[in-house]
C-alpha positions as CSV (number, residue, x, y, z in Angstrom):
1,X,-79.3,118.3,253.4
2,X,-80.8,117.0,249.9
3,X,-78.4,116.2,247.6
4,X,-80.2,118.1,244.8
5,X,-82.5,121.4,244.8
6,X,-86.1,121.3,244.8
7,X,-86.4,124.3,242.6
8,X,-84.8,122.6,239.5
9,X,-86.2,119.7,237.6
10,X,-84.0,117.3,236.2
11,X,-82.2,113.8,236.6
12,X,-80.2,112.6,239.8
13,X,-79.2,109.5,241.4
14,X,-80.2,108.5,244.6
15,X,-77.9,106.8,247.6
16,X,-78.6,103.4,246.3
17,X,-77.2,104.3,243.2
18,X,-80.9,104.2,241.3
19,X,-81.4,107.2,238.7
20,X,-84.4,109.0,239.8
21,X,-86.4,112.2,238.1
22,X,-86.7,115.1,240.2
23,X,-90.1,117.0,239.7
24,X,-90.0,120.5,240.3
25,X,-92.6,121.7,243.2
26,X,-94.3,124.1,240.5
27,X,-95.1,120.8,238.9
28,X,-96.6,119.4,241.8
29,X,-98.8,122.4,242.6
30,X,-100.4,122.7,239.3
31,X,-101.2,118.5,239.4
32,X,-102.6,118.6,242.9
33,X,-104.8,121.9,241.8
34,X,-106.2,120.3,238.7
35,X,-106.8,116.8,239.8
36,X,-108.9,118.4,242.5
37,X,-111.1,120.3,240.4
38,X,-110.0,123.8,241.7
39,X,-109.2,126.8,240.0
40,X,-106.0,128.9,240.7
41,X,-108.6,131.6,242.3
42,X,-109.8,128.8,244.7
43,X,-106.5,127.8,245.8
44,X,-105.5,131.6,246.5
45,X,-108.4,132.0,248.4
46,X,-107.1,129.2,250.6
47,X,-103.7,130.5,250.8
48,X,-105.1,134.1,251.3
49,X,-103.3,135.6,248.4
50,X,-104.3,137.1,245.0
51,X,-104.7,134.8,242.0
52,X,-102.0,136.5,240.0
53,X,-99.6,135.7,243.2
54,X,-100.3,131.9,243.1
55,X,-100.0,132.1,239.6
56,X,-96.4,133.5,240.1
57,X,-96.1,130.3,242.4
58,X,-97.4,127.8,239.9
59,X,-95.0,129.2,237.3
60,X,-92.0,129.6,239.5
61,X,-91.7,133.3,239.0
62,X,-92.6,133.4,243.0
63,X,-90.9,131.8,245.8
64,X,-93.7,130.1,248.0
65,X,-93.4,130.7,251.9
66,X,-93.5,127.3,253.9
67,X,-96.4,128.5,256.0
68,X,-98.6,128.5,252.6
69,X,-96.6,124.8,251.7
70,X,-97.9,123.5,254.6
71,X,-101.6,124.7,254.5
72,X,-101.6,123.1,251.2
73,X,-100.2,119.9,252.4
74,X,-102.9,119.6,254.8
75,X,-105.6,120.7,252.2
76,X,-104.8,117.9,249.9
77,X,-103.9,115.5,252.7
78,X,-100.4,115.1,251.3
79,X,-96.6,115.7,252.5
80,X,-94.3,118.4,251.6
81,X,-92.0,116.0,250.6
82,X,-94.6,115.1,248.0
83,X,-95.2,118.5,247.1
84,X,-91.2,119.3,247.0
85,X,-90.6,115.9,244.3
86,X,-88.5,114.4,247.2
87,X,-91.2,111.5,247.0
88,X,-93.8,110.1,245.1
89,X,-95.9,108.8,248.0
90,X,-98.9,111.0,248.5
């Protein structure tokens, strides 16, 4: 569906031929958490998982489920596309 892997950072070219910088979803998870003055434990409680599990999501050592991404998108009042790095529009 998308011409690049959302789990890898890097550069790519969009359909208009413009260079884009792809952001890992893990970077967005950390950015959203910090910009909302939350600890990993706070977000873990919201998601119903341990702080260690959430920390692994942010490090990219564990894949986060779609259900948990939806919870975060609603909580942060943003879109899944923003979290996935497919859009810079919150």
